[in-house]
C-alpha positions as a Markdown table, in Angstrom:
| # | Residue | x | y | z |
|---|---|---|---|---|
| 1 | Met | 4.7 | -93.2 | -4.1 |
| 2 | Thr | 3.0 | -89.9 | -3.6 |
| 3 | Lys | 4.3 | -86.7 | -1.9 |
| 4 | Pro | 2.1 | -84.6 | 0.4 |
| 5 | Trp | 0.6 | -81.3 | -0.8 |
| 6 | Asp | 2.4 | -78.3 | 0.8 |
| 7 | Ala | 3.0 | -74.6 | 0.2 |
| 8 | Thr | 5.2 | -75.3 | -2.8 |
| 9 | Ser | 2.8 | -77.5 | -4.6 |
| 10 | Glu | 0.9 | -74.6 | -6.3 |
| 11 | His | 4.2 | -73.4 | -7.6 |
| 12 | Leu | 4.9 | -76.8 | -9.1 |
| 13 | Leu | 1.6 | -76.7 | -10.9 |
| 14 | Arg | 2.3 | -73.3 | -12.4 |
| 15 | Glu | 5.8 | -74.5 | -13.5 |
| 16 | Leu | 4.3 | -77.6 | -15.1 |
| 17 | Ala | 1.4 | -75.9 | -16.9 |
| 18 | Pro | 3.3 | -74.6 | -20.0 |
| 19 | Gln | 5.3 | -77.9 | -20.2 |
| 20 | Val | 2.1 | -79.9 | -20.3 |
| 21 | Leu | 0.4 | -77.5 | -22.7 |
| 22 | Gly | 3.4 | -77.9 | -25.0 |
| 23 | Ala | 3.3 | -81.7 | -24.9 |
| 24 | Val | -0.5 | -81.8 | -25.5 |
| 25 | Thr | -0.3 | -79.2 | -28.3 |
| 26 | Arg | 2.5 | -81.1 | -30.0 |
| 27 | Arg | 0.5 | -84.4 | -30.0 |
| 28 | Phe | -3.0 | -83.0 | -31.0 |
| 29 | Arg | -2.0 | -79.9 | -33.0 |
| 30 | Asp | -4.9 | -77.9 | -31.6 |
| 31 | Phe | -3.6 | -75.1 | -29.4 |
| 32 | Ala | -7.0 | -73.7 | -28.2 |
| 33 | Ser | -8.5 | -77.1 | -27.3 |
| 34 | Ala | -5.2 | -78.2 | -25.7 |
| 35 | Glu | -5.3 | -75.1 | -23.5 |
| 36 | Asp | -8.8 | -75.9 | -22.3 |
| 37 | Ala | -7.8 | -79.5 | -21.7 |
| 38 | Val | -4.8 | -78.5 | -19.6 |
| 39 | Gln | -6.9 | -76.1 | -17.6 |
| 40 | Glu | -9.2 | -79.0 | -16.7 |
| 41 | Ala | -6.3 | -81.1 | -15.8 |
| 42 | Met | -5.0 | -78.3 | -13.5 |
| 43 | Ile | -8.4 | -78.1 | -11.8 |
| 44 | Ala | -8.4 | -81.8 | -11.3 |
| 45 | Ala | -5.0 | -81.6 | -9.7 |
| 46 | Phe | -6.0 | -78.8 | -7.4 |
| 47 | Thr | -9.0 | -80.9 | -6.4 |
| 48 | Gln | -7.4 | -84.3 | -6.0 |
| 49 | Trp | -3.7 | -83.8 | -5.0 |
| 50 | Pro | -4.4 | -82.1 | -1.6 |
| 51 | Glu | -6.3 | -85.2 | -0.6 |
| 52 | Glu | -4.5 | -88.0 | -2.4 |
| 53 | Gly | -1.0 | -86.6 | -2.5 |
| 54 | Ile | 1.2 | -85.5 | -5.5 |
| 55 | Pro | 1.8 | -88.3 | -8.0 |
| 56 | Glu | 5.4 | -89.6 | -8.4 |
| 57 | Asn | 5.3 | -88.3 | -12.0 |
| 58 | Pro | 3.1 | -85.1 | -11.7 |
| 59 | Arg | 3.8 | -84.0 | -15.3 |
| 60 | Gly | 2.9 | -87.4 | -16.7 |
| 61 | Trp | -0.3 | -87.3 | -14.6 |
| 62 | Leu | -1.3 | -84.0 | -16.0 |
| 63 | Ile | -0.5 | -85.0 | -19.6 |
| 64 | Gln | -2.7 | -88.2 | -19.1 |
| 65 | Val | -5.7 | -86.2 | -17.8 |
| 66 | Ala | -5.4 | -83.5 | -20.5 |
| 67 | Ser | -4.9 | -86.1 | -23.2 |
| 68 | Arg | -8.0 | -88.1 | -22.1 |
| 69 | Arg | -10.0 | -84.8 | -22.3 |
| 70 | Met | -8.7 | -84.2 | -25.9 |
| 71 | Thr | -9.5 | -87.9 | -26.8 |
| 72 | Asp | -13.0 | -87.4 | -25.6 |
| 73 | Gln | -13.4 | -84.3 | -27.7 |
| 74 | Leu | -12.0 | -86.0 | -30.8 |
| 75 | Arg | -14.3 | -89.0 | -30.4 |
| 76 | Ser | -17.3 | -86.7 | -29.9 |
| 77 | Ala | -16.4 | -84.7 | -33.0 |
| 78 | Ile | -16.1 | -87.9 | -35.0 |
| 79 | Ala | -19.5 | -89.1 | -33.8 |
| 80 | Arg | -21.1 | -85.8 | -34.6 |
| 81 | Arg | -19.8 | -86.0 | -38.2 |
| 82 | Glu | -21.4 | -89.5 | -38.4 |
| 83 | Arg | -18.2 | -91.2 | -39.3 |
| 84 | Glu | -18.8 | -94.3 | -37.3 |
| 85 | Thr | -17.2 | -96.6 | -39.9 |
| 86 | Thr | -13.8 | -94.8 | -39.5 |
| 87 | Val | -13.8 | -94.2 | -35.8 |
| 88 | Ala | -11.4 | -96.9 | -34.9 |
| 89 | Arg | -8.9 | -96.0 | -37.7 |
| 90 | Glu | -9.0 | -92.2 | -37.0 |
| 91 | Ala | -8.8 | -92.8 | -33.2 |
| 92 | Glu | -5.7 | -94.9 | -33.8 |
| 93 | Ile | -4.1 | -92.1 | -35.9 |
| 94 | Met | -5.2 | -89.1 | -34.0 |
| 95 | Val | -5.2 | -90.4 | -30.4 |
| 96 | Pro | -2.1 | -92.5 | -29.8 |
| 97 | Thr | -1.5 | -94.4 | -26.6 |
| 98 | Val | -0.4 | -91.9 | -24.0 |
| 99 | Asp | 3.2 | -92.4 | -22.9 |
| 100 | Pro | 3.9 | -89.5 | -20.5 |
| 101 | Glu | 7.7 | -90.1 | -20.6 |
| 102 | Ser | 7.8 | -89.6 | -24.4 |
| 103 | Asp | 6.2 | -86.2 | -23.9 |
| 104 | Met | 8.8 | -84.8 | -21.5 |
| 105 | Asp | 10.8 | -82.9 | -24.2 |
| 106 | Pro | 12.6 | -80.1 | -22.2 |
| 107 | Asp | 12.2 | -77.8 | -25.2 |
| 108 | Asp | 8.4 | -78.0 | -25.3 |
| 109 | Thr | 8.0 | -74.7 | -23.3 |
| 110 | Leu | 10.6 | -73.0 | -25.6 |
| 111 | Ile | 8.7 | -74.3 | -28.7 |
| 112 | Leu | 5.5 | -73.0 | -27.2 |
| 113 | Leu | 7.1 | -69.6 | -26.8 |
| 114 | Phe | 8.0 | -69.4 | -30.4 |
| 115 | Met | 4.7 | -70.9 | -31.6 |
| 116 | Cys | 2.7 | -68.3 | -29.8 |
| 117 | Cys | 4.9 | -65.5 | -31.1 |
| 118 | His | 4.2 | -66.6 | -34.7 |
| 119 | Pro | 4.1 | -63.8 | -37.3 |
| 120 | Ala | 0.5 | -64.8 | -38.2 |
| 121 | Leu | -0.4 | -62.8 | -35.1 |
| 122 | Thr | 0.1 | -59.1 | -34.4 |
| 123 | Ser | 3.0 | -58.4 | -32.0 |
| 124 | Ser | 0.7 | -57.3 | -29.2 |
| 125 | Ser | -1.6 | -60.3 | -29.6 |
| 126 | Ala | 1.3 | -62.8 | -29.8 |
| 127 | Ile | 2.8 | -61.4 | -26.6 |
| 128 | Ala | -0.6 | -61.4 | -24.8 |
| 129 | Leu | -1.3 | -65.0 | -25.8 |
| 130 | Thr | 2.2 | -66.2 | -24.7 |
| 131 | Leu | 1.9 | -64.5 | -21.4 |
| 132 | Arg | -1.3 | -66.4 | -20.8 |
| 133 | Ala | -0.1 | -69.8 | -22.2 |
| 134 | Val | 3.5 | -69.8 | -21.0 |
| 135 | Gly | 3.5 | -67.3 | -18.1 |
| 136 | Gly | 0.2 | -68.3 | -16.6 |
| 137 | Leu | -0.7 | -64.7 | -16.1 |
| 138 | Thr | -4.4 | -63.7 | -15.7 |
| 139 | Thr | -6.1 | -61.5 | -18.3 |
| 140 | Ala | -6.1 | -58.7 | -15.7 |
| 141 | Glu | -2.4 | -59.0 | -15.1 |
| 142 | Ile | -1.7 | -58.9 | -18.8 |
| 143 | Ala | -4.0 | -55.9 | -19.3 |
| 144 | Asn | -2.0 | -54.1 | -16.5 |
| 145 | Ala | 1.3 | -54.9 | -18.4 |
| 146 | Phe | -0.2 | -53.4 | -21.6 |
| 147 | Leu | -1.9 | -50.4 | -19.9 |
| 148 | Val | -5.3 | -51.4 | -21.5 |
| 149 | Pro | -8.7 | -52.4 | -20.0 |
| 150 | Glu | -9.2 | -56.1 | -19.1 |
| 151 | Ser | -12.0 | -56.4 | -21.6 |
| 152 | Thr | -9.8 | -55.2 | -24.4 |
| 153 | Met | -7.1 | -57.8 | -23.5 |
| 154 | Ala | -9.7 | -60.6 | -23.3 |
| 155 | Gln | -10.8 | -59.9 | -26.8 |
| 156 | Arg | -7.2 | -59.7 | -28.0 |
| 157 | Ile | -6.3 | -63.1 | -26.5 |
| 158 | Ser | -9.5 | -64.7 | -27.9 |
| 159 | Arg | -8.6 | -63.5 | -31.4 |
| 160 | Ala | -5.1 | -64.7 | -31.1 |
| 161 | Lys | -6.2 | -68.3 | -30.3 |
| 162 | Gln | -8.5 | -68.2 | -33.3 |
| 163 | Asn | -5.7 | -67.0 | -35.5 |
| 164 | Ile | -3.3 | -69.7 | -34.2 |
| 165 | Lys | -5.9 | -72.4 | -35.0 |
| 166 | Ala | -6.7 | -71.0 | -38.5 |
| 167 | Ser | -3.1 | -70.6 | -39.5 |
| 168 | Gly | -2.1 | -74.2 | -38.7 |
| 169 | Val | 1.1 | -73.2 | -37.0 |
| 170 | Pro | 3.4 | -76.3 | -36.7 |
| 171 | Phe | 4.6 | -77.2 | -33.2 |
| 172 | Arg | 8.3 | -77.2 | -33.7 |
| 173 | Leu | 11.3 | -75.0 | -33.1 |
| 174 | Pro | 11.5 | -72.5 | -35.9 |
| 175 | Ser | 14.3 | -72.2 | -38.4 |
| 176 | Pro | 17.1 | -69.7 | -37.7 |
| 177 | Glu | 15.4 | -67.2 | -40.0 |
| 178 | Glu | 12.1 | -67.7 | -38.3 |
| 179 | Arg | 13.7 | -67.4 | -34.9 |
| 180 | Ala | 15.2 | -64.1 | -35.8 |
| 181 | Glu | 11.8 | -62.8 | -36.9 |
| 182 | Arg | 10.1 | -63.9 | -33.7 |
| 183 | Leu | 12.8 | -63.2 | -31.2 |
| 184 | Pro | 11.8 | -59.6 | -30.2 |
| 185 | Ala | 8.3 | -60.8 | -29.2 |
| 186 | Val | 9.7 | -63.8 | -27.3 |
| 187 | Leu | 12.1 | -61.7 | -25.4 |
| 188 | His | 9.4 | -59.1 | -24.6 |
| 189 | Val | 7.2 | -61.9 | -23.2 |
| 190 | Leu | 10.0 | -63.1 | -20.9 |
| 191 | Tyr | 10.6 | -59.6 | -19.8 |
| 192 | Leu | 7.0 | -59.1 | -18.9 |
| 193 | Ile | 6.7 | -62.4 | -17.1 |
| 194 | Phe | 9.7 | -61.6 | -15.0 |
| 195 | Asn | 8.3 | -58.1 | -14.2 |
| 196 | Glu | 5.0 | -59.6 | -13.0 |
| 197 | Gly | 7.0 | -62.1 | -10.8 |
| 198 | Tyr | 9.3 | -59.5 | -9.4 |
| 199 | Ala | 6.5 | -56.9 | -8.7 |
| 200 | Ser | 3.1 | -58.5 | -8.8 |
| 201 | Ser | 0.5 | -56.1 | -10.1 |
| 202 | Ile | -2.5 | -57.8 | -8.5 |
| 203 | Gly | -3.3 | -59.3 | -5.1 |
| 204 | Ala | -1.9 | -59.7 | -1.6 |
| 205 | His | 1.7 | -60.6 | -2.5 |
| 206 | Leu | 4.4 | -58.2 | -3.5 |
| 207 | Gln | 6.3 | -60.9 | -5.5 |
| 208 | Arg | 5.5 | -64.1 | -7.4 |
| 209 | Leu | 8.8 | -66.0 | -7.2 |
| 210 | Asp | 7.5 | -68.8 | -9.4 |
| 211 | Leu | 7.0 | -66.4 | -12.3 |
| 212 | Ala | 10.3 | -64.7 | -11.9 |
| 213 | Arg | 12.2 | -67.9 | -11.6 |
| 214 | Glu | 10.5 | -69.4 | -14.7 |
| 215 | Ala | 11.2 | -66.3 | -16.7 |
| 216 | Met | 14.9 | -66.5 | -15.7 |
| 217 | Arg | 15.0 | -70.2 | -16.5 |
| 218 | Leu | 13.5 | -69.7 | -20.0 |
| 219 | Thr | 15.8 | -66.7 | -20.6 |
| 220 | Arg | 18.8 | -68.9 | -19.8 |
| 221 | Cys | 17.5 | -71.4 | -22.4 |
| 222 | Met | 17.2 | -68.6 | -24.9 |
| 223 | Lys | 20.7 | -67.4 | -24.1 |
| 224 | Asn | 22.0 | -71.0 | -24.6 |
| 225 | Leu | 20.1 | -71.3 | -27.8 |
| 226 | Leu | 21.3 | -68.0 | -29.2 |
| 227 | Pro | 24.6 | -67.2 | -27.3 |
| 228 | Glu | 25.6 | -64.6 | -29.8 |
| 229 | Asp | 22.4 | -62.6 | -29.5 |
| 230 | Ala | 23.3 | -59.5 | -27.5 |
| 231 | Glu | 19.7 | -58.8 | -26.4 |
| 232 | Ala | 19.0 | -62.3 | -25.2 |
| 233 | Val | 22.2 | -62.1 | -23.1 |
| 234 | Gly | 21.3 | -58.5 | -22.0 |
| 235 | Leu | 17.9 | -59.6 | -20.9 |
| 236 | Leu | 19.3 | -62.4 | -18.7 |
| 237 | Ala | 21.8 | -59.8 | -17.2 |
| 238 | Leu | 18.9 | -57.4 | -16.5 |
| 239 | Met | 16.9 | -60.1 | -14.7 |
| 240 | Leu | 19.9 | -61.2 | -12.6 |
| 241 | Leu | 20.8 | -57.6 | -11.7 |
| 242 | Thr | 17.2 | -56.8 | -10.7 |
| 243 | Asp | 16.4 | -60.0 | -8.9 |
| 244 | Ala | 19.6 | -59.6 | -6.8 |
| 245 | Arg | 17.7 | -57.0 | -4.8 |
| 246 | Arg | 14.7 | -59.2 | -4.2 |
| 247 | Ala | 15.4 | -60.2 | -0.6 |
| 248 | Ala | 15.9 | -56.6 | 0.5 |
| 249 | Arg | 12.7 | -55.1 | -1.0 |
| 250 | Ile | 10.2 | -56.8 | 1.2 |
| 251 | Gly | 9.8 | -56.5 | 5.0 |
| 252 | Pro | 8.8 | -59.2 | 7.6 |
| 253 | Asn | 5.1 | -58.4 | 7.0 |
| 254 | Glu | 5.5 | -58.4 | 3.2 |
| 255 | Glu | 5.6 | -54.6 | 3.2 |
| 256 | Leu | 7.3 | -52.8 | 0.3 |
| 257 | Ile | 10.8 | -51.4 | 1.0 |
| 258 | Pro | 11.9 | -48.8 | -1.6 |
| 259 | Met | 15.4 | -49.1 | -3.0 |
| 260 | Asp | 16.8 | -46.1 | -1.1 |
| 261 | Lys | 15.7 | -47.7 | 2.2 |
| 262 | Gln | 16.9 | -51.3 | 1.5 |
| 263 | Asp | 19.6 | -53.1 | 3.5 |
| 264 | Arg | 22.1 | -53.6 | 0.7 |
| 265 | Ala | 23.9 | -56.3 | 2.6 |
| 266 | Leu | 21.0 | -58.5 | 1.6 |
| 267 | Trp | 21.6 | -58.0 | -2.1 |
| 268 | Asp | 22.8 | -61.1 | -3.8 |
| 269 | Arg | 26.4 | -60.4 | -4.8 |
| 270 | Ala | 26.8 | -63.6 | -6.8 |
| 271 | Ala | 23.8 | -62.7 | -9.0 |
| 272 | Ile | 25.2 | -59.1 | -9.4 |
| 273 | Ser | 28.6 | -60.5 | -10.4 |
| 274 | Glu | 27.1 | -62.9 | -13.0 |
| 275 | Gly | 24.7 | -60.2 | -14.3 |
| 276 | Ser | 27.6 | -57.7 | -14.7 |
| 277 | Glu | 29.7 | -60.3 | -16.6 |
| 278 | Leu | 26.9 | -61.1 | -18.9 |
| 279 | Leu | 26.3 | -57.3 | -19.5 |
| 280 | Thr | 29.9 | -56.8 | -20.4 |
| 281 | Ala | 29.7 | -59.7 | -22.8 |
| 282 | Ala | 26.5 | -58.3 | -24.4 |
| 283 | Leu | 27.8 | -54.8 | -24.8 |
| 284 | Ser | 30.9 | -56.2 | -26.6 |
| 285 | Lys | 28.7 | -57.7 | -29.3 |
| 286 | Gly | 27.8 | -54.6 | -31.2 |
| 287 | Ala | 24.7 | -52.5 | -31.3 |
| 288 | Val | 23.2 | -51.7 | -27.9 |
| 289 | Gly | 19.5 | -52.5 | -27.4 |
| 290 | Leu | 16.7 | -52.1 | -25.0 |
| 291 | Tyr | 17.6 | -54.8 | -22.5 |
| 292 | Gln | 21.3 | -54.1 | -22.5 |
| 293 | Leu | 20.5 | -50.4 | -21.6 |
| 294 | Gln | 18.1 | -51.4 | -18.8 |
| 295 | Ala | 20.7 | -53.9 | -17.5 |
| 296 | Ala | 23.3 | -51.1 | -17.5 |
| 297 | Ile | 20.9 | -48.9 | -15.4 |
| 298 | Ala | 20.3 | -51.8 | -13.0 |
| 299 | Ala | 24.1 | -52.3 | -12.7 |
| 300 | Val | 24.7 | -48.7 | -11.8 |
| 301 | His | 22.2 | -49.1 | -9.0 |
| 302 | Asp | 23.8 | -52.3 | -7.8 |
| 303 | Glu | 27.3 | -50.9 | -7.8 |
| 304 | Ala | 26.3 | -48.2 | -5.2 |
| 305 | Ala | 27.3 | -49.2 | -1.7 |
| 306 | Arg | 24.7 | -46.6 | -0.3 |
| 307 | Ala | 21.7 | -44.9 | -1.9 |
| 308 | Glu | 23.5 | -41.6 | -1.8 |
| 309 | Asp | 26.4 | -43.1 | -3.7 |
| 310 | Thr | 24.2 | -43.8 | -6.8 |
| 311 | Asp | 25.7 | -42.3 | -10.0 |
| 312 | Trp | 22.5 | -40.5 | -11.1 |
| 313 | Pro | 24.2 | -38.5 | -13.9 |
| 314 | Gln | 25.2 | -41.8 | -15.5 |
| 315 | Ile | 21.7 | -43.2 | -15.0 |
| 316 | Leu | 20.2 | -40.1 | -16.6 |
| 317 | Ala | 22.5 | -40.4 | -19.6 |
| 318 | Leu | 21.4 | -44.1 | -20.0 |
| 319 | Tyr | 17.7 | -43.1 | -19.9 |
| 320 | Glu | 18.3 | -40.4 | -22.5 |
| 321 | Leu | 19.8 | -43.1 | -24.7 |
| 322 | Leu | 17.0 | -45.5 | -23.9 |
| 323 | Lys | 14.4 | -42.8 | -24.9 |
| 324 | Arg | 16.0 | -42.8 | -28.4 |
| 325 | Val | 16.3 | -46.6 | -28.7 |
| 326 | Ser | 12.9 | -47.6 | -27.3 |
| 327 | Pro | 10.6 | -44.6 | -26.6 |
| 328 | Gly | 7.6 | -45.2 | -24.4 |
| 329 | Pro | 5.6 | -43.7 | -21.5 |
| 330 | Met | 7.3 | -45.8 | -18.8 |
| 331 | Val | 10.8 | -44.9 | -20.2 |
| 332 | Thr | 9.7 | -41.2 | -20.1 |
| 333 | Leu | 8.5 | -41.6 | -16.5 |
| 334 | Asn | 11.8 | -43.2 | -15.3 |
| 335 | His | 13.7 | -40.5 | -17.2 |
| 336 | Ala | 11.8 | -37.9 | -15.3 |
| 337 | Ile | 12.9 | -39.5 | -12.0 |
| 338 | Ala | 16.5 | -39.6 | -13.0 |
| 339 | Ala | 16.3 | -35.9 | -14.2 |
| 340 | Ala | 14.9 | -35.0 | -10.8 |
| 341 | Met | 17.7 | -36.7 | -9.0 |
| 342 | Val | 20.3 | -34.8 | -11.1 |
| 343 | His | 18.6 | -31.4 | -11.7 |
| 344 | Gly | 16.1 | -31.2 | -8.9 |
| 345 | Pro | 12.5 | -32.3 | -8.3 |
| 346 | Ser | 11.1 | -29.3 | -10.2 |
| 347 | Lys | 12.7 | -30.4 | -13.4 |
| 348 | Gly | 11.2 | -33.9 | -12.9 |
| 349 | Leu | 7.8 | -32.4 | -12.4 |
| 350 | Glu | 8.2 | -30.4 | -15.5 |
| 351 | Leu | 9.0 | -33.5 | -17.5 |
| 352 | Leu | 5.9 | -35.3 | -16.1 |
| 353 | Thr | 3.5 | -32.9 | -17.8 |
| 354 | Ala | 4.2 | -34.6 | -21.1 |
| 355 | Leu | 2.6 | -37.7 | -19.8 |
| 356 | Asp | -0.7 | -36.1 | -18.7 |
| 357 | Thr | -2.0 | -36.3 | -22.2 |
| 358 | Asp | -0.7 | -39.8 | -22.9 |
| 359 | Ser | -3.7 | -42.1 | -22.7 |
| 360 | Arg | -1.5 | -45.1 | -21.9 |
| 361 | Leu | -0.3 | -43.6 | -18.6 |
| 362 | Ala | -2.4 | -40.5 | -17.8 |
| 363 | Ser | -4.7 | -42.6 | -15.4 |
| 364 | His | -2.0 | -45.1 | -14.3 |
| 365 | Tyr | -1.1 | -45.1 | -10.6 |
| 366 | Arg | 2.6 | -45.0 | -11.3 |
| 367 | Leu | 2.3 | -41.5 | -12.7 |
| 368 | Asp | 0.6 | -40.4 | -9.4 |
| 369 | Val | 3.3 | -42.2 | -7.4 |
| 370 | Val | 6.2 | -40.3 | -9.1 |
| 371 | Arg | 4.4 | -37.0 | -9.0 |
| 372 | Ala | 3.6 | -37.5 | -5.3 |
| 373 | His | 7.2 | -38.2 | -4.5 |
| 374 | Leu | 8.5 | -35.2 | -6.4 |
| 375 | Leu | 5.9 | -32.9 | -4.9 |
| 376 | Glu | 7.0 | -34.1 | -1.5 |
| 377 | Leu | 10.6 | -33.3 | -2.4 |
| 378 | Val | 9.7 | -29.7 | -3.3 |
| 379 | Gly | 7.7 | -29.3 | -0.1 |
| 380 | Asp | 4.2 | -29.3 | -1.6 |
| 381 | Tyr | 2.8 | -31.8 | 1.0 |
| 382 | Glu | -0.9 | -31.2 | 0.4 |
| 383 | Lys | -0.6 | -32.1 | -3.3 |
| 384 | Ala | 1.7 | -35.0 | -2.5 |
| 385 | Ile | -0.8 | -36.4 | -0.1 |
| 386 | Lys | -3.5 | -36.1 | -2.8 |
| 387 | His | -1.4 | -38.0 | -5.4 |
| 388 | Tyr | -0.3 | -40.7 | -2.9 |
| 389 | Arg | -4.0 | -41.3 | -2.2 |
| 390 | Ser | -4.9 | -41.3 | -5.8 |
| 391 | Ala | -2.2 | -43.8 | -6.6 |
| 392 | Ala | -3.3 | -46.0 | -3.7 |
| 393 | Ala | -6.9 | -46.0 | -5.0 |
| 394 | Arg | -5.8 | -47.1 | -8.5 |
| 395 | Thr | -3.2 | -49.8 | -7.8 |
| 396 | Thr | -4.5 | -53.4 | -7.6 |
| 397 | Ser | -1.5 | -54.5 | -5.5 |
| 398 | Ile | -2.3 | -54.6 | -1.8 |
| 399 | Pro | 1.3 | -54.2 | -0.6 |
| 400 | Glu | 1.7 | -51.2 | -2.9 |
| 401 | Arg | -1.6 | -49.8 | -1.7 |
| 402 | Asn | -0.6 | -50.1 | 1.9 |
| 403 | Tyr | 2.8 | -48.5 | 1.2 |
| 404 | Leu | 1.2 | -45.5 | -0.6 |
| 405 | Met | -1.4 | -45.0 | 2.2 |
| 406 | Thr | 1.4 | -45.1 | 4.7 |
| 407 | Gln | 3.3 | -42.4 | 2.8 |
| 408 | Ala | 0.2 | -40.2 | 2.7 |
| 409 | Ala | -0.4 | -40.7 | 6.4 |
| 410 | Arg | 3.2 | -39.9 | 7.2 |
| 411 | Leu | 2.9 | -36.5 | 5.5 |
| 412 | Glu | -0.4 | -35.8 | 7.2 |
| 413 | Glu | 1.2 | -36.3 | 10.6 |
| 414 | Arg | 4.0 | -33.8 | 9.9 |
| 415 | Pro | 3.9 | -30.8 | 12.2 |
| 416 | Arg | 2.0 | -28.0 | 10.7 |
| 417 | Gly | 3.8 | -24.7 | 10.4 |
| 418 | Pro | 4.7 | -21.8 | 8.2 |
| 419 | Asp | 7.3 | -23.9 | 6.3 |
| 420 | Arg | 4.8 | -26.7 | 5.5 |
| 421 | Asn | 4.6 | -25.8 | 1.8 |
| 422 | Thr | 8.0 | -24.3 | 1.2 |
| 423 | Thr | 10.5 | -25.7 | -1.2 |
| 424 | Val | 13.1 | -28.0 | 0.2 |
| 425 | Pro | 16.5 | -26.4 | -0.4 |
């Protein structure tokens, strides 16, 4: 029996993609070729399922199609090597009869995560490859996450695939020692997948719920696999505390609603409660890491009944600690915002100057957004308009672009008078 194709069907395909890739890679032990075969299976599903309906076992269907593609490739390779006399024997060994049910190991996606984060790859290449294979992100989306050009990221992913193939990485869960070595990269991948789902960097939609939910599902798996790892627990807490605000950050026409304007009655209190409990448990485990600190910042925001009740001095202190634990341009940017809320917008603007020479962020739209907001707060509306427009021109998210253009237009429509460029007290 088949099910009709509907609005949720594309989400199903995105969710199944890493599971199918894991199953095909496990059988054929060729990651790069398996990825190509799975892509072809996905294209076939997009073509056939809208007309024929979704198969009763969609994952099994995708595995069958991808496996047939791999089988064809193997047979062609054998023929090219003129090994006709051993075709039957090698085909029997290398191309077993496809049993989709036997390839439904729920750990396949988790194994794929660890395999792509193999130490044979550089950390940045491993994370990029995993975002592509497990998260289903486009090269452009991954480039946005790394603050690099798309062409640079395409080369990085291509090299990572070649290195995976050359290294002969086994498709299995790593040993406890190997897990410990690869865990930071795995957690960073899950963090970036969630971020892209919560605030999509490209296209017409503000959010991609399929990505955010899959990141949360996999992070729960990691937390269950490593319940004593404080950062794995902290990352799940961060996701829950952040995702709790999802329903309030988007309007009826998919317009962006900033946190200080959100209806906090729409925040998911159950998710906030669970995230807070996980954070407390993580903080009790010892050394405080990157994700625990970010979760603590999210918790402070979630605890405020109104925007004006936010404990900004506590958030500033947490960002100062985060700058020591995990320095980076985005941390510096957020620290400047917190400093502005505590010490005034002029202090925030002063801290932003350090980022003007940072090649990773100097031309990024988020720097323009923050500068525009702080310039507005000090009353320099002309410069604020300029930076809102600059940010709008640079972002690839249509909802964010619309929001930023609206902010610029709002300032342009302000009554002109002698106080137009004076500092707000």
